[in-house]
N, C-alpha and C positions, 0 to 999 in steps of 0.2 A: 504494500500500500504506500502511496506517495503522499506527501504533505503539501503538494502544490508547487514546490520548488524543484521537483525532480529527484529529491533524495528519498530514499526508501526508509520507512519506519516499520518496525515489527512490534506488534502489541502482544504482550503475554498475559495470560490469566494467572492471578495469584492463587495458589492452592492453600486452602485452610485444612487443618486436620479434621478428619471425619468425626462428627458428633457421636457421642456414646449413648447418652440417655435420650428419652423422649422429649424432655423439656428443651434440651440443647438442640435436638433435631427440629423442633417447632420454631425455635428462635432463629434458625438460619433462614426461614422464610419471612420473618417479620421485617417490616420496614421501620425506620426511625419514626417514632410518634404514632405507630399503628397499635391498635388494641389487639389483645390476644384473641384468637379465634376468628380472625378475619383473613380474607384472601387478598393477596397483593395484585392479583390479576384484574385488569380492567375488563369491562364488558358486562354483559347481562348476568344477573344473579340467577341461579337455578335452584330448584327444590326448596328446601327450607332455609333460604338465604334472603337477606334484605340488604338493600343498598346502604352503604356506610361511607360517609366522607366523600372523597373524590373518585367515585366509581368502584370502590372496594365493596366486597360482599362480606356479610357477617352471618354466621350460621345461627339459626333460631331453633327453638325446641318444638314449636307448634305453628300451625297455620293461623293466619289472622281470620277474622270473621268473614271478610270479603273473599278471601281465598277459599274458605270452606264452602261458601255459597256458590262461588264460581265453579268449583269442582263437583257440585252436587248434580245428580241426574235430573232433577227438576229444572235447574238452570240450563242444562244442556238441551233439554226438551224445549224450553222457551226459545233458546237461540235457534234451534232447528225449525220451529214453527215460524219464527220471524223470517228466516232465510227462505223457507218454502214459499212465502208470499213475495218477498222483496226481489229476489233474483229473477224469477220468471217475469214478473211485472216490469222490472227495469229493462230486461232484454226485449220484451214485447214493445215497450215504448221506444227504445232506441231503434229497433227495426222499423217501426212506424215512422219515426222522424227521418231515418236514413232513406226510406222509400220516398218521402216527401221531397227531400233534397235531391235525390237522384231523378225523380220525375221533373223537378224544376230545372235541373241541369241538362238532362238528356232527352226529355220529351216536352219541350216548351209548347209544341203544337197541341198536345193533349191538355196541358194546363191552361191553354188559351181558349179552349172550347167554351163558348158562352152558355150559361145555364139560364139566366133570365136578366134582361137589361144589360148593365155593365158588370154584372157578377159572373165570373168564370169559374172553372173547376179549380184553378190554382188558389183563388181566394177562399173558396169553400174548404178545400183541403187544409189550407193554412189556419182557418178558424177552427176546424175540427181538431187541430193540434191542441188548442187551448181547451176545447171541450173535453178531450181525452185526458188532459191533466186533472181537471176537476172530477171526472169519472173515476180515475185511478185513486185520487185522494179519498173520495167517498167510499170506494171499495176497501181501501186500507183501514179507514176508520171503522167500518162495519166488521172487518176481519179482526182488528185489534180488540174491539169491544167484546167479541165473542170468543176469540181464541187466545189472545195474548194477555189482556188486562187481568182476567181472573187468576191466571197462573202467576203473573207478576205480583199481584196483591197477596197471594198465598206465600210466595217466597219472601216478600217484604215483611209480612206479619211474623213469620218464623224468624227472620233475621233480627227484627226489633224485639223479639221475645214477648209479644203480646198474646 
């Protein structure tokens, strides 16, 4: 390795004697000013760890209330129900919108067909985009009232301990 002036430098690693006890072995991973039981590696904490300081992880004995709720089967079912509605409906609306854009771009003659007076197919399809937004919103509200809200209320009641 060169230092920019063309001269070569060799870096050597200093060797420490191997630790003998568990306490000494744990100390070799500690950073100055770091609490015991924490990891010096930056990044996301996993398992029963919590963020400590500047991206360090600290091992905990038990899950928090929110982590227990998040890992419960009821919460997984709630997420599944939400996704069963949101993803297909979002995909359908995106296809509907993409169809409108493609028609406007590649079939202007179709969009220019007069329906009545100065109103043509393009204006009607554009207005139907707004109508479909309100229809999707009302469908979601009905779905949430029937499928999501009762389960969410049940989870919330158990979480708050009532």
